KOLKOLNU-202646 format. One record per residue (C-alpha): residue number from 1; residue in three letters; y, z, x. Coordinates in steps of 0.2 Angstrom, whole numbers, plus 5000, padded with zeros to 4 digits. Layout:
N
seq	type	north	up	east
NUM	ALA	Y	Z	X
...
This chain:
83
seq	type	north	up	east
1	MET	5000	5000	5000
2	GLN	5012	5004	5014
3	LYS	5008	4987	5022
4	PHE	5013	4979	5006
5	PHE	5030	4987	5006
6	ILE	5034	4984	5024
7	SER	5029	4966	5023
8	SER	5039	4964	5007
9	PHE	5054	4972	5015
10	ALA	5052	4960	5030
11	MET	5052	4945	5017
12	LEU	5068	4952	5009
13	ILE	5076	4952	5026
14	ASN	5071	4934	5029
15	ILE	5077	4929	5012
16	GLY	5094	4938	5015
17	VAL	5096	4929	5032
18	VAL	5094	4912	5024
19	VAL	5105	4916	5009
20	GLY	5118	4923	5021
21	ALA	5118	4908	5032
22	ILE	5120	4897	5017
23	PHE	5135	4907	5011
24	VAL	5143	4907	5028
25	VAL	5141	4888	5029
26	ILE	5148	4885	5012
27	GLY	5163	4897	5017
28	ALA	5166	4887	5033
29	ILE	5166	4871	5023
30	SER	5178	4878	5010
31	ALA	5189	4885	5024
32	PHE	5190	4867	5032
33	ALA	5194	4859	5015
34	GLN	5208	4872	5012
35	THR	5216	4872	5030
36	GLY	5211	4855	5037
37	ASN	5210	4862	5055
38	LEU	5194	4867	5064
39	PHE	5198	4884	5070
40	ALA	5195	4893	5054
41	PRO	5178	4886	5050
42	ILE	5172	4888	5068
43	ALA	5178	4906	5068
44	MET	5170	4909	5052
45	LEU	5153	4902	5057
46	GLY	5154	4912	5073
47	VAL	5158	4929	5065
48	GLY	5147	4926	5050
49	PHE	5131	4921	5060
50	VAL	5134	4936	5072
51	GLY	5135	4947	5057
52	ILE	5119	4940	5050
53	VAL	5110	4942	5066
54	GLY	5116	4959	5069
55	GLY	5112	4965	5052
56	ALA	5095	4957	5051
57	GLY	5091	4963	5069
58	THR	5095	4981	5065
59	LEU	5084	4981	5050
60	TYR	5070	4973	5060
61	VAL	5072	4987	5074
62	LEU	5071	5000	5060
63	LEU	5055	4992	5054
64	GLY	5048	4992	5072
65	ILE	5052	5010	5074
66	TYR	5044	5015	5058
67	ASP	5028	5005	5063
68	SER	5028	5013	5080
69	THR	5030	5030	5073
70	ARG	5015	5027	5061
71	ALA	5004	5020	5075
72	THR	5008	5035	5086
73	TYR	5004	5047	5071
74	GLU	4987	5039	5068
75	LEU	4983	5040	5087
76	LEU	4988	5058	5088
77	ALA	4978	5062	5072
78	GLU	4963	5054	5079
79	GLN	4964	5063	5096
80	ALA	4966	5079	5086
81	ARG	4950	5076	5076
82	GLN	4940	5073	5092
83	LYS	4944	5090	5100
């Protein structure tokens, strides 16, 4: 059951990254249409993608910490049973 929730959360992160990237690209196109110069869309793409990668990376690190903690607990519990 835990694997289901963890894999579902990872899938939600992936969906969030794709949707966020689509929104950033649409926003950059809109900024180009309104301003006519390339600085605003390029800045928006850069900042938007850095934000998406930073947010998704943080969530993946938290998933990794959870999985590592669970694996350590199982290992220590197995060692305690052997003694």
